Structure formats: C-alpha cells, structure tokens
C-alpha positions, 0 to 999 in steps of 0.5 A, spaced: 500 500 500 505 504 501 509 503 495 502 504 491 501 511 494 508 513 493 507 511 486 501 515 485 504 521 488 510 521 484 506 520 477 502 526 479 507 531 482 511 529 475 506 530 471 504 537 474 512 539 474 512 538 466 506 542 466 509 548 470 515 547 466 511 548 459 508 554 462 514 557 464 518 556 458 512 558 454 512 565 458 519 566 457 519 564 449 514 570 448 517 575 453 524 574 451 523 572 444 527 578 441 533 577 446 533 569 446 533 566 439 537 560 441 532 559 447 538 558 452 534 561 458 528 557 456 532 551 456 535 553 462 528 552 466 530 544 465 535 545 470 531 546 476 526 541 473 531 536 473 533 537 480 526 537 483 524 531 479 530 527 482 530 530 489 522 528 490 523 521 487 525 517 493 526 511 488 532 515 485 539 516 487 543 520 482 550 521 482 554 525 478 562 525 476 566 528 471 563 535 470 570 538 470 570 535 463 565 540 460 567 547 458 561 551 458 564 556 453 565 550 447 560 547 443 560 539 443 557 533 439 555 530 445 554 522 445 551 518 450 549 511 451 541 510 452 538 505 457 531 509 458 527 515 458 530 517 464 536 519 460 533 525 458 531 527 465 538 526 467 542 529 462 539 536 464 543 535 470 550 537 466 547 544 466 549 544 459 546 548 453 544 543 448 539 541 443 537 534 442 536 530 436 530 526 438 525 522 434 519 525 431 514 521 436 517 524 442 514 531 439 507 529 439 507 527 446 502 532 449 505 538 454 512 534 454 513 535 446 510 542 446 516 543 451 521 540 446 518 544 440 519 551 445 526 549 446 527 548 439 530 541 439 531 537 433 526 533 430 528 526 426 523 522 422 526 515 422 526 512 415 525 519 412 532 521 408 529 528 407 528 529 415 535 526 416 538 531 411 535 536 415 537 534 422 544 534 420 543 541 417 540 544 423 545 540 428 551 544 424 547 550 424 547 550 432 554 547 433 556 553 429 552 558 433 556 555 440 550 550 442 552 543 443 548 537 440 546 531 443 546 524 440 544 517 442 548 513 437 545 507 438 538 509 435 534 506 440 534 504 448 538 498 449 534 492 451 540 489 456 546 492 459 551 492 453 551 498 448 548 497 441 552 498 434 553 506 433 550 509 427 555 514 424 552 521 423 554 524 430 561 522 428 561 525 421 558 531 423 563 532 429 569 531 424 565 536 419 564 541 424 571 540 427 568 540 434 570 535 440 566 529 441 563 529 449 562 522 451 557 521 457 556 515 460 549 514 463 548 507 468 543 505 472 537 508 468 534 501 465 529 500 470 528 507 473 521 508 469 517 502 471 515 498 465 508 494 464 506 497 471 505 504 474 508 502 481 515 504 483 518 498 487 525 498 487 530 503 489 535 505 483 542 508 483 543 512 477 550 515 475 552 520 470 559 520 468 562 525 463 568 523 460 574 527 457 572 530 450 575 527 444 579 532 439 577 531 432 581 536 429 586 530 427 580 526 423 579 527 416 572 526 413 573 518 412 576 517 419 568 517 422 569 509 423 575 510 427 572 516 431 566 512 432 569 506 435 574 510 439 568 513 442 564 507 443 570 504 446 571 510 451 564 509 453 564 502 454 570 502 459 567 508 462 561 504 464 565 498 466 569 503 471 563 505 474 562 500 480 556 498 485 551 495 479 
C-alpha cells in the first residue's frame, strides 16, 4: 500500500512539474523572444526541473562525476549511451546548453513535446532521408552558433546492459564541424521508469559520468569509423569503471 501511494504521488507531482515547466518556458519564449533566439534561458528552466524531479523521487539516487570535463564556453557533439527515458531527465543535470536530436514521436507527446518544440530541439523522422538531411543541417547550424548537440548513437534504448552498434552521423558531423566529441556515460537508468506497471518498487542508483572530450581536429572526413569506435570504446570502459551495479 505504501509503495502504491508513493507511486501515485510521484506520477502526479511529475506530471504537474512538466506542466509548470511548459508554462514557464512558454512565458519566457514570448517575453524574451527578441533577446533569446537560441532559447538558452528557456532551456535553462530544465535545470531546476531536473533537480526537483530527482530530489522528490525517493526511488532515485543520482550521482554525478566528471563535470570538470565540460567547458561551458565550447560547443560539443555530445554522445551518450541510452538505457531509458530517464536519460533525458538526467542529462539536464550537466547544466549544459544543448539541443537534442530526438525522434519525431517524442514531439507529439502532449505538454512534454510542446516543451521540446519551445526549446527548439531537433526533430528526426526515422526512415525519412529528407528529415535526416535536415537534422544534420540544423545540428551544424547550432554547433556553429556555440550550442552543443546531443546524440544517442545507438538509435534506440538498449534492451540489456551492453551498448548497441553506433550509427555514424554524430561522428561525421563532429569531424565536419571540427568540434570535440563529449562522451557521457549514463548507468543505472534501465529500470528507473517502471515498465508494464505504474508502481515504483525498487530503489535505483543512477550515475552520470562525463568523460574527457575527444579532439577531432586530427580526423579527416573518412576517419568517422575510427572516431566512432574510439568513442564507443571510451564509453564502454567508462561504464565498466563505474562500480556498485
């Protein structure tokens, strides 16, 4: 009974916070439109939101490390493994300015999707070649304007604790735009959001570990496979070095 009551409270509070976040973002988008074209102030509202969401969930314990590897004056192609939708909540704890490359279906979720549109995240329609070209054009523009872009190169959430095969796009983009890759390991989120049930039943320890950036200045266009495998190896090693799971 206690878990059921707690779970109801978590979901109600979580939904309420998403609604409040959207209203704040919508207000600031209108008021600050001439001064916040990159939506940096709008995006920053997700920083307090993620802190409140994680603090109020008694089933989540979140640990951060490697934040010193982030230079907030630089733009990165951020590459992370992907275990669950909780990864999206936790990525904001890096307090970085970024745009997601996110699948089209997420933008269709009421309130949450509207917030993503307000922040001007990058919309990807899978299997649509014109959409893929548009994604890389938009991503390149954001990088040139000093805003990082986040990719989950596995393309979908992993069904186990092993990372899937990485797609090439993020690495081609980093080489083309001459920006560093910033690998971020996320571990422990696989069961953070209950599957097949609305009840939270297990306490989860989640870790976000920011690894050292990978300089791409020495890579040529055809080196994207080498960069991809180097990044994947660093993420894999970083994940293995996180103990307690």
